[in-house]
N, C-alpha and C positions, 0 to 999 in steps of 0.2 A: 268511230273510225271504221271505214269499210274493211271487210275481211278478204283475204285471198286464201286459196286452198289448192294444193297440188298433191297428187298421189302418184308414186312411181313404183311399179313392181320390180322385184329383183329376185335372183336365185342364189344369193351369196350366203344366206344365213345371217342371223342377227349380229354375231360378233364380227364377222368379216365386213359386213356393211358398215358397222360402226367404225372400224379401222379405216375404211376408204373415206368415210365422211369426215374423219379428222383432218383431211386435206381440203375440205370444202371452202372454208373461209380464206385460207391462203390462195386457193385457185381463183376465187372471186377477186381478191386483191391484185393478183398477177394479171388477170385478163382485163380488168377494168381499172387499171392504175390511176388514170387521170380523172376518172368519173366517180370513184368511191372513196369515202373517208370515214373515220370514226368506227372502224370495224371492231365488233365485239363478238366473242365466242365463249360460251360457257356450257360445259357438259354436266348434266344431272342424270345419272344412270344411263338410259338409252335415248335421251333427248338432248339435242343440240339447240341451245337458245342462242340466237344471233341477232345482230343489229348492225346497221351501217347507214350512212347518208349518201345519197346519190342525187345529183342535180338539185341539191338543197332539200330533198325529201328524205325524212327519216323512215327507214324500213326496219321493222322488228318482227321476229317470228320464232318459231320452234319447229324442229324437224324430229319427229318421233320415229325411231328405227324399230320396225317390227320384223319378225322372222322372214316374211316374204314381200314386204313393201316398206317404203318410207312415206310418211305423211307430213307435209309442210303446211302449217297454218300460220298466218301472219296478219299484221295490220298494215294498211296503206293509208297515207294521209288523203283527205278528200281531194286535194289538188292533183293527186296522181291517179285518180279514178279513170281518166280517159286512157291511161296506159296500163290498166289492170290486166287486160288480156296478154299484152306483150310481156309484162313483168312475170306473170304466171308461166308463160311459155318459155321464157328465158330460164326460170328456175327449173322447170320440168326438163328442159334440154340439158342443162348443166348437171342435174342430179342423174339423169339417165346415162350421160357420158361417164360420170364418176363411178356409177355402179355397174357399168358394162363389163 
């Protein structure tokens, strides 16, 4: 499966960034109500493991929260490769807004 990767810097500190990211999955659900289903969210220490389906494509990944940045790494289905840049940009924008 093709990989996607996004890094977003922040100045919140690790604990505050984690608290803000606890609202990430609900915000995705709210913003993309008719386009997203099967939302999953699981925290393990400072890492948010997530998954959802959009337009029939399963998207899975993990967001590691570090003291000065968050790093998203995920898998995309081959059929979504032509949208990779748009998907990464959407994640980057959403994370930047959430951590602002």
